[in-house]
C-alpha positions as CSV (number, residue, x, y, z in Angstrom):
1,M,0.0,0.0,0.0
2,F,1.3,3.5,-0.9
3,D,2.4,5.4,2.2
4,P,3.1,9.1,1.6
5,V,5.0,9.4,4.9
6,K,7.5,6.6,4.0
7,D,7.7,8.0,0.5
8,L,8.9,11.4,1.9
9,R,11.1,10.1,4.7
10,K,13.0,7.5,2.6
11,N,14.2,10.4,0.5
12,N,14.9,12.9,3.3
13,S,16.9,12.7,6.5
14,A,14.3,14.9,8.2
15,V,10.9,16.3,7.5
16,E,9.6,19.5,9.0
17,I,6.2,21.3,8.7
18,Q,6.6,25.0,8.5
19,P,4.2,27.1,10.5
20,C,1.2,28.9,9.0
21,G,3.0,32.2,8.8
22,G,3.7,31.2,5.3
23,N,2.1,28.8,2.9
24,P,2.2,25.5,5.0
25,R,4.6,23.1,3.4
26,L,6.8,20.1,4.0
27,V,10.5,20.9,3.8
28,G,13.0,18.0,3.3
29,W,16.8,17.8,3.5
30,G,19.4,15.2,2.7
31,G,20.4,16.4,-0.7
32,K,16.9,16.0,-2.2
33,G,15.8,19.6,-1.9
34,K,12.4,20.8,-0.9
35,H,9.2,18.8,-1.2
36,E,6.2,21.1,-1.1
37,V,3.0,20.1,0.6
38,N,1.5,19.9,-2.9
39,H,3.6,16.8,-3.5
40,V,2.0,15.0,-0.5
41,L,-1.4,16.3,-1.5
42,G,-0.9,15.0,-5.0
43,L,0.1,11.6,-3.8
44,I,-2.8,11.4,-1.4
45,G,-5.3,12.7,-4.0
46,R,-4.1,10.1,-6.5
47,E,-4.7,7.3,-4.1
48,L,-8.1,8.6,-3.2
49,L,-9.3,8.8,-6.8
50,H,-8.5,5.1,-7.3
51,R,-9.9,3.6,-4.1
52,P,-13.4,2.5,-3.1
53,V,-15.2,4.9,-0.7
54,G,-14.6,2.7,2.4
55,A,-11.0,2.3,1.7
56,S,-10.6,6.0,0.9
57,M,-11.9,6.9,4.4
58,G,-9.4,4.8,6.2
59,Y,-6.5,5.8,4.0
60,L,-7.5,9.5,4.2
61,L,-7.5,9.6,8.0
62,T,-4.3,7.7,8.3
63,A,-2.5,9.9,5.8
64,L,-3.8,13.1,7.3
65,K,-2.9,12.1,10.8
66,A,0.6,10.9,9.8
67,N,1.4,14.1,8.0
68,N,-0.2,16.5,10.5
69,I,-2.4,17.7,7.7
70,T,-5.1,20.1,8.9
71,L,-8.1,21.8,7.4
72,Y,-6.0,24.0,5.1
73,F,-4.4,20.9,3.5
74,M,-7.8,19.1,3.1
75,E,-9.2,22.1,1.3
76,N,-6.3,22.1,-1.0
77,I,-6.8,18.4,-1.8
78,M,-10.4,19.1,-2.7
79,M,-9.6,22.2,-4.8
80,R,-7.0,20.3,-6.7
81,Y,-8.7,16.9,-7.2
82,Y,-12.4,17.2,-6.6
83,S,-13.5,20.5,-8.0
84,R,-13.4,19.2,-11.5
85,S,-15.9,16.4,-11.4
86,L,-19.1,15.8,-9.6
87,S,-19.7,12.1,-8.9
88,W,-21.6,11.3,-5.7
89,V,-18.5,9.6,-4.4
90,Q,-16.5,12.7,-4.7
91,I,-19.2,14.9,-3.1
92,Y,-19.4,12.4,-0.2
93,V,-15.6,12.4,0.3
94,Y,-15.5,16.2,0.1
95,R,-18.2,16.7,2.7
96,F,-16.6,14.0,4.9
97,M,-13.2,15.8,4.7
98,T,-14.8,19.2,5.6
99,F,-16.4,17.6,8.6
100,A,-13.2,15.9,9.6
101,G,-11.3,19.2,9.3
102,M,-13.7,21.0,11.6
103,F,-13.6,18.1,14.1
104,L,-9.8,18.1,14.1
105,A,-9.8,21.9,14.6
106,A,-12.2,21.6,17.5
107,A,-10.1,18.9,19.0
108,G,-7.1,21.2,19.2
109,T,-5.3,20.4,16.0
110,S,-3.8,23.5,14.5
111,S,-5.9,24.7,11.6
112,C,-5.2,27.8,9.5
113,A,-6.2,29.3,6.2
114,A,-3.8,29.8,3.4
115,S,-1.7,33.0,3.8
116,N,-1.0,35.4,1.1
117,S,2.0,33.4,0.0
118,W,1.3,33.9,-3.7
119,S,2.3,37.2,-5.2
120,P,-0.8,39.1,-6.4
121,P,-0.9,40.2,-10.0
122,P,1.1,43.4,-10.5
123,Q,-1.3,46.3,-10.4
124,S,1.0,48.2,-12.9
125,K,-0.2,45.7,-15.5
126,N,-3.9,46.3,-14.9
127,V,-5.9,47.7,-17.8
128,S,-9.6,48.8,-17.5
129,I,-12.5,49.6,-19.7
130,S,-15.6,51.4,-18.4
131,N,-18.8,53.1,-19.5
132,G,-18.7,55.4,-16.4
133,G,-20.7,52.9,-14.3
134,L,-19.4,49.4,-14.9
135,T,-15.7,48.9,-14.9
136,V,-13.9,45.7,-16.0
137,T,-10.2,45.3,-15.2
138,F,-7.8,42.9,-16.9
139,N,-4.2,42.0,-15.9
140,I,-1.8,41.8,-18.8
141,A,0.8,39.9,-16.8
142,W,-1.7,37.2,-16.0
143,G,-3.0,36.3,-19.5
144,A,-5.3,39.3,-19.7
145,V,-7.5,37.6,-17.1
146,V,-10.4,39.5,-15.4
147,V,-9.3,40.6,-11.9
148,G,-12.1,43.2,-11.4
149,I,-15.7,43.8,-12.2
150,A,-17.4,46.6,-10.3
151,N,-20.3,49.0,-10.8
152,K,-20.0,52.3,-9.0
153,H,-23.7,52.4,-8.5
154,V,-23.8,49.1,-6.6
155,A,-22.2,48.7,-3.2
156,H,-20.1,51.8,-3.7
157,G,-18.2,50.2,-6.6
158,L,-17.0,47.1,-4.6
159,N,-15.1,44.5,-6.6
160,I,-15.5,41.0,-5.2
161,V,-13.6,39.1,-8.0
162,D,-10.9,37.0,-6.2
163,Y,-7.3,37.2,-7.6
164,H,-5.4,35.4,-4.8
165,D,-3.7,33.2,-7.4
166,V,-3.8,32.3,-11.1
167,G,-6.4,29.6,-10.5
168,R,-9.1,32.1,-9.5
169,E,-10.5,35.3,-11.3
170,L,-13.1,35.2,-14.1
171,Q,-11.4,33.1,-16.8
172,V,-11.6,30.2,-19.2
173,D,-9.6,27.0,-19.5
174,Q,-9.5,23.4,-20.8
175,F,-8.9,20.1,-19.0
176,L,-7.4,17.7,-21.6
177,S,-7.3,14.0,-20.7
178,L,-6.2,10.7,-22.1
179,K,-7.5,7.3,-21.1
180,I,-4.8,5.5,-19.3
181,G,-5.4,2.1,-17.7
182,G,-9.1,2.5,-18.4
183,H,-9.3,5.8,-16.5
184,P,-9.2,9.4,-17.9
185,E,-6.0,11.1,-16.7
186,L,-5.6,14.9,-16.9
187,M,-2.6,15.6,-19.1
188,I,-2.8,19.3,-20.0
189,N,-4.7,22.1,-18.4
190,P,-4.4,25.3,-20.5
191,T,-5.4,28.1,-18.2
192,Q,-5.9,31.7,-19.2
193,A,-4.3,33.3,-16.1
194,G,-1.3,31.0,-16.0
195,A,0.5,28.3,-14.0
196,E,0.1,27.7,-10.3
197,G,3.5,26.3,-9.5
198,Y,3.3,22.6,-9.2
199,Q,4.0,19.7,-11.6
200,A,1.6,16.9,-11.0
201,Y,2.5,13.3,-10.2
202,Y,1.6,12.0,-13.7
203,Q,4.3,14.1,-15.2
204,H,7.0,13.7,-12.6
205,P,7.0,11.0,-9.8
206,R,8.3,13.5,-7.2
207,G,6.5,16.6,-8.3
208,I,8.3,19.8,-9.3
209,V,7.7,23.2,-7.7
210,F,8.3,26.4,-9.7
211,P,7.3,30.0,-9.3
212,E,3.7,31.0,-10.1
213,K,3.6,32.7,-13.5
214,G,1.1,34.3,-15.7
215,S,0.3,33.3,-19.3
216,P,1.8,35.5,-22.0
217,V,-0.3,38.0,-23.9
218,I,1.0,38.1,-27.5
219,R,-0.8,41.3,-28.3
220,W,-3.5,43.5,-26.9
221,S,-5.3,46.8,-27.4
222,V,-7.7,48.9,-25.4
223,Q,-10.3,51.5,-26.1
224,P,-12.6,53.2,-23.6
225,H,-15.4,50.5,-24.1
226,H,-13.5,47.6,-25.8
227,F,-10.6,45.3,-24.8
228,H,-8.9,42.8,-27.2
229,A,-6.1,40.3,-26.4
230,V,-4.5,37.3,-27.9
231,I,-3.2,34.8,-25.2
232,K,-1.0,31.8,-25.2
233,P,-2.1,30.0,-22.1
234,W,0.3,28.1,-19.9
235,D,-0.4,24.6,-18.7
236,Y,-1.6,25.2,-15.1
237,D,0.3,22.2,-13.6
238,T,3.7,22.2,-15.5
239,G,4.1,25.9,-16.4
240,K,5.0,24.9,-19.9
241,P,3.5,26.4,-23.1
242,T,0.5,24.8,-24.6
243,R,-0.5,24.6,-28.2
244,W,-3.7,26.6,-27.6
245,V,-4.5,30.2,-28.5
246,Y,-7.2,32.3,-26.9
247,V,-8.7,35.5,-28.5
248,E,-10.5,37.6,-26.0
249,D,-12.9,40.5,-26.9
250,V,-14.9,42.4,-24.2
251,R,-17.2,45.3,-24.9
252,I,-19.2,47.3,-22.4
253,T,-22.6,48.4,-23.6
254,P,-24.1,51.9,-22.8
255,G,-26.4,50.1,-20.4
256,G,-23.4,48.9,-18.3
257,V,-23.2,45.2,-19.4
258,A,-19.9,43.5,-20.3
259,Q,-20.2,41.3,-23.4
260,F,-17.5,38.7,-23.5
261,H,-16.5,36.8,-26.7
262,Y,-13.7,34.2,-26.5
263,T,-12.5,32.1,-29.5
264,F,-10.3,29.1,-28.8
265,Y,-7.8,27.6,-31.3
266,N,-6.5,24.1,-30.6
267,H,-3.1,23.3,-32.2
268,E,-2.4,20.1,-30.3
269,S,-1.4,17.1,-32.3
270,R,-3.3,14.6,-30.2
271,T,-7.0,13.9,-29.7
272,Y,-8.2,14.6,-26.1
273,I,-11.2,14.1,-23.9
274,M,-11.9,17.7,-23.0
275,G,-13.8,19.6,-20.3
276,T,-13.8,23.3,-20.7
277,E,-15.0,26.0,-18.2
278,V,-16.8,28.7,-20.1
279,P,-16.3,30.5,-17.8
280,T,-15.4,30.0,-14.1
281,L,-15.7,32.8,-11.5
282,Y,-14.1,33.0,-8.1
283,S,-15.3,35.7,-5.8
284,D,-14.7,37.0,-2.3
285,R,-17.4,37.8,0.3
286,T,-19.6,35.2,-1.4
287,N,-22.1,33.6,1.0
288,G,-24.9,33.0,-1.6
289,F,-25.6,32.0,-5.2
290,M,-28.6,32.6,-7.4
291,Y,-29.9,31.0,-10.6
292,P,-33.3,30.8,-12.4
293,L,-35.5,27.7,-12.0
294,T,-37.0,28.1,-15.5
295,N,-35.4,29.3,-18.8
296,P,-35.9,33.0,-19.2
297,Y,-35.5,32.7,-22.9
298,A,-38.8,31.1,-24.0
299,R,-38.9,30.2,-27.7
300,T,-41.5,31.7,-29.9
301,H,-42.9,30.3,-33.1
302,S,-39.9,31.7,-34.9
303,A,-36.9,29.4,-34.3
304,A,-34.5,32.4,-34.3
305,A,-36.5,34.6,-31.9
306,H,-36.7,34.6,-28.1
307,V,-39.1,36.2,-25.7
308,K,-37.2,37.6,-22.7
309,T,-39.3,37.6,-19.6
310,T,-38.3,39.6,-16.5
311,K,-40.4,37.6,-14.1
312,W,-39.8,33.9,-13.4
313,P,-38.9,31.8,-10.3
314,V,-35.3,32.2,-9.1
315,K,-33.4,30.3,-6.4
316,L,-31.2,32.1,-3.9
317,V,-29.0,29.7,-1.9
318,T,-27.5,31.3,1.2
319,G,-25.3,30.1,4.1
320,A,-22.1,29.7,2.1
321,P,-22.7,26.1,1.0
322,V,-19.5,24.1,0.6
323,W,-18.1,23.3,-2.9
324,P,-19.2,21.3,-4.8
325,Q,-22.9,21.5,-4.5
326,P,-24.8,19.0,-6.7
327,A,-24.6,20.2,-10.3
328,I,-27.6,22.0,-11.8
329,I,-28.5,22.3,-15.4
330,S,-28.2,25.9,-16.7
331,K,-31.4,27.7,-17.3
332,G,-29.6,30.8,-18.7
333,W,-27.5,32.4,-16.0
334,I,-25.9,32.2,-12.5
335,A,-24.7,34.7,-9.9
336,N,-22.1,34.9,-7.1
337,V,-23.8,36.9,-4.4
338,D,-22.7,38.8,-1.3
339,T,-25.9,39.2,0.6
340,R,-24.3,41.4,3.3
341,G,-23.0,43.8,0.7
342,N,-26.2,43.5,-1.3
343,L,-24.5,42.8,-4.6
344,G,-23.9,40.0,-7.1
345,I,-22.0,39.3,-10.2
346,F,-24.5,37.9,-12.7
347,Y,-23.4,36.2,-15.9
348,T,-25.3,34.3,-18.7
349,T,-24.5,30.6,-19.3
350,P,-25.3,28.3,-22.2
351,V,-28.7,26.7,-21.5
352,G,-28.5,22.9,-20.9
353,L,-24.9,22.8,-19.7
354,P,-24.0,21.7,-16.1
355,E,-23.2,24.4,-13.6
356,T,-21.7,24.1,-10.2
357,F,-21.3,26.4,-7.2
358,G,-20.0,26.5,-3.6
359,T,-17.5,27.9,-1.2
360,F,-14.1,26.9,0.1
361,P,-13.9,27.4,3.9
362,G,-10.5,28.6,5.2
363,A,-9.0,29.2,1.7
364,G,-6.8,32.1,1.1
365,V,-8.5,35.1,-0.5
366,S,-7.5,38.5,-1.9
367,D,-10.1,40.3,0.2
368,Q,-12.5,38.6,2.6
369,L,-14.0,35.2,3.1
370,P,-16.1,33.3,2.1
371,L,-14.4,32.4,-1.2
372,G,-17.1,31.3,-3.7
373,K,-16.9,29.7,-7.1
374,T,-19.4,29.1,-9.9
375,N,-18.6,27.6,-13.3
376,V,-20.3,26.2,-16.4
377,A,-18.6,23.3,-18.2
378,A,-18.9,21.7,-21.6
379,H,-17.5,18.2,-22.3
380,L,-16.6,16.8,-25.7
381,I,-13.8,15.2,-27.7
382,S,-11.3,17.7,-28.9
383,Y,-9.6,16.9,-32.2
384,P,-6.5,18.7,-33.5
385,G,-7.4,21.9,-35.2
386,E,-10.6,22.4,-33.2
387,I,-12.0,26.0,-33.0
388,Y,-14.8,26.9,-30.8
389,S,-16.2,30.1,-29.2
390,I,-18.2,31.3,-26.2
391,K,-20.3,34.5,-25.9
392,F,-21.7,35.6,-22.6
393,S,-22.7,38.7,-20.7
394,V,-21.7,39.9,-17.2
395,L,-23.1,42.6,-15.0
396,V,-23.0,43.7,-11.4
397,S,-26.3,44.4,-9.6
398,T,-28.3,43.8,-6.4
399,P,-29.9,40.4,-5.8
400,K,-33.3,42.1,-6.2
401,A,-32.7,43.9,-9.5
402,G,-30.1,41.5,-11.1
403,P,-32.4,38.7,-12.3
404,A,-34.4,41.1,-14.4
405,L,-31.3,42.9,-15.8
406,I,-29.5,39.7,-16.8
407,S,-32.7,38.3,-18.4
408,R,-32.6,41.2,-20.9
409,Q,-29.2,40.1,-22.3
410,P,-28.7,37.8,-25.2
411,P,-28.4,34.2,-24.3
412,A,-24.9,32.8,-23.9
413,M,-23.8,30.9,-27.0
414,L,-21.2,28.1,-27.2
415,K,-20.4,27.3,-30.8
416,I,-18.2,24.6,-32.2
417,L,-16.7,26.2,-35.3
418,R,-14.5,23.4,-36.4
419,N,-13.8,20.0,-34.8
420,T,-13.1,17.4,-37.5
421,P,-11.8,13.9,-36.6
422,P,-8.4,13.3,-38.3
423,P,-8.4,10.9,-41.2
424,V,-8.0,7.2,-40.4
425,K,-4.7,5.9,-41.4
426,T,-4.9,2.8,-43.5
427,Q,-2.2,0.2,-43.9
428,H,-1.2,-0.9,-47.4
């Protein structure tokens, strides 16, 4: 049976856990260099994904106790390994781990949130567009990712977009997997903002730590109401270039709505199983989420026309529910909500795709907890040369006024522009 403690100690003469003043990590000596806590989490996460539920519980508790891993570490396991799929087993394990973390904390085990160990995106690289009310801010050093969305008429212009590290923000990405041993294994994770700083177990048996870095922006331009950028996204895990290109266009309407249009170009040479977040949004101060219970875009007799209604049942989930909540099917939009500040970031989502939401207790944030996340995901086979696009709208409003405002926007549209299987090679 794999034992992460023996694995660490057989390669190090001593193992020490640094205090929570910095990012908690395991540091080893003996000529082998440092082994970040992410390595241990990767090994534990790998084992959990390939064990039955009962075996996972016993292994999990043993591994956590042996490594003195507290609530912070458990949250990181979940954010790395369980935020990307939604099976009932993973939801069960996640909730169990959250409960176990609270139990350990109550029993006197040290528990701390992540510190601001990551460097924030350099403010000197921020670029904004605005109509005088809504302002959208991009960071050129981090793949032109959105680090701010604020409306000066709502909550005094408060921005709740989280930019604690390159895995957050409002952004897009792909998860590209190959089937290995009968199981899909994530191989490449092109991410708009950049690379977090950890090379995963499947690419290196020990894990490799490197500085967090932002994806390069090849070119960009800005006008008062329009931003354009061409991005070469890094692989989130390895920090290596990918063979993807993103083209980002964002316009702010006179009515104070940001209209996003991304086009994705796949220049990979292999065929992958793909999941793509279009988009994902991390936000601070988020204790609630809102979504419609019926589709606000009711079809008329004309196939191309829609009737946009401003009154339909909506669901407001409060109490900072833990990620991941059971997936819902998009009815047209979703919102990250700060009920105390009386504001929400509303964005349209393609009808019929799965959406997920929830919070991460104890996680590091750029402003204030709770840290919330929503995303909408599409799943398909991605062939070399694929081109697809996503159009969606974003606005900032109050929980009361937001549903009617977002319903007036065009429905989000995911389009596959090209995705042709390569020709089958025949033997002569």
